[in-house]
N, C-alpha and C positions, 0 to 999 in steps of 0.2 A: 504494500500500500504506500501511497505517497504521504509525505509528511506535510500536512496542512491543517488548517483550523477545523475542517469538517470531519476529521478522523478522530475517533474517541477510543482510547485503550480501555477495554472492559473486563479484563481478567479479574480484578478485585470485585467489581460489581457482580459478576456472575457466580462468585463463590457461594453466596447465600441467596436462593430464590426469594423474591419479594423485596429485595433491596432496591432503593430508588435513588437516582442522581438527577439533579437539575443541571442542564447545560444551555447556555446562550452563546450562539456563534454568530458573529457578524463579519462578513468578508466580501471583497469585491467579487462580482459575478464571474469574472475571468480568472479567478484564483487558481493558481497552480496549473494553468493551461487546460482547464477542465472543459473548455468549449463554451459555446454561447447558450443562452436560454432563449430560444426562439421558436416560432412556428412559421417562419418565413418560407412561403412558397412564391411570394412576389414581394416587391418593395413596399406594398401597401399593408402587409401583414404586421401583426403586433410582435414586439420583441422587448427584451430587457436590455437597456443600454449598457455597453461595455463600461467598466470602471465604476458602476453604481454598486451600492451595497445591498446584498441579500442577507436577511437575518433568519435565524432558526432558533426558536425558544422552545425547548422540549424537555420532557421528563423521560429518563431511561429507566425501565423497571425490568429486573432480571426475572426470568421464569426458567423452569427446567428445560434446557435445550436452546435458550436464546434470550433475546432482549426485546421488549415491547417499547417502541418510541412513540410518544404522544405529545402533541403541542401545536405550535403555530409556525407558519412560514410567511415572511413578508418580503416583498420586492417591488421596486418601481417598474413601470412598463411604459412604452411609447408605441404609437401607431399612427394611422391616418384614418380620418373619419370616412366611413364608407359612402356617405352622401355628398359631402362638400369638399373633401380632400384636404382639409386643414389638419395640422398636427394635433394629436390628442395624447393624453397620458393619464396616468393615475398610479394607484398602489394596489397591489395584490395582497390580500390577507386571507390565508386559507388554513384550515385545520388539517392536521395529519395524525394518523394512527397506523403505524406499520410495524411488522415483525421483522427482526433480524435474527437469522439462525445460521449455524454451521452447516455447510453442505452435507447432506446425508444424515443429519441429526435432528430433523424436524418432522415430527408426527409421522415418521415411517415413510415419507415420500421423498426420495432423493431428487426428484425433478420438480420440486415445489417452486413455481415461478411467481408465487404470491409473496414470497419473503425475500428480503435483501440479505446478502451474505455477511457473515462474520468470518474474517480471514485472519488467522494468527492472533486471536484475542483483540482484534481491532475491527470496529465497524465504521464504515464511511457513510456519513449522513448526506453527502453531496448527491448521489443518485436519487435519494428520496426527495431532497429539496428541489432538484431539477424537475423531476416528474410532477411534483405538486405545482410548481410555478408554470410549467408548460401547459398543464391541463387547465389552469385558471386564466391563461392569457385570453383576452377577448378575440374571437374569430373575426368579427366585423364591428369594430368600435364605432361609436357615435360621439360627436363633440357635445351634443345635448339631445335629449329625447325628441324634441320638436324640430330638429334640423330639417330644413326644406330642400337642401341639396343644391345642385347646379342645374341651370336650364339646359335641357338636352339639345337645343338648337344653337344658342349663342354662347353657352358656357358661363353665364353670369351667376354669381353666388346669390341665390334667392333669399338667404338669411339677411343680406345687406340691403337689397333693393329688388323690386320686381322689374323684369326686363321688357315686358310688353310683347313678347314673341307670341305669335299665334301658330298653333300646331298645323302643319300642312295636312290637307285632306288625304286620306288613304286612297290611292288610285284603284284599289280593288273594289271600292264602293262607289266609284264615279258614276256608274250607270244609275244608281239610286238618287243622285243629285237632281235628276229631272223631277222626281216626285217631290223633293223639297221645294223646288221653285214653283210647281203647280199648286201646292198647298198654300204657299205664302202669297199667291196672286189673288187679289180681292174678288175677281169675277169668277173664280173657279169654285164657287160654293153653291 
C-alpha cells in the first residue's frame, strides 16, 4: 500500500472485536497520484477540481474478520449547467457505511466484491471515498431550478433577457397551414 493520509494501520484495532476508532482525513483530491474524481464523458460533465480538499470523517469498528467504516465524505464539485452552460459548483456531502475485510476471510466468500480489502493490516479509505464522491456527482447540474436555458435559434441566455425569436414552422405540417388561414378568414364561417 502507498503511504498517504487515507491509509489506516488497523492491527491494534482488530485485536478486540467491537473496538472503535474515530478518524478524520483531509487531503487534496490528487493525493499520492490516486487519479481524479470525475464522471467526465464530455467537458460538460461534473468533476472534483484538482488540488481541492476531500474530507472523510469516519468511525472504524472492528468485527470478527474485518472492519466496518461508517461516517461522512465531503468534497467540492464543479460542472456546467445543462440548460444555460454557465459554470456551477457546490459541495458533496454523503454518508458511507462499508466493510473492509481480508481477502478470503469474509463470510466464507473469497470473491466478495461488496467489501474493500485489508492488505497487510492496512486499509485504504481512498477507494471508498472515491466511489462515494463519484456516485454523488450530479449527472446534469443546474445553476438554479428555474433556469430557462438558451434560445435554440439565436443562443441568447433566457435567464438574462428574452430574445424575441419566433420558432420556425415545421415544414412537415405546411400543408395544414391552409386550414389555419381558412379558419382565420372572416367570411369562411
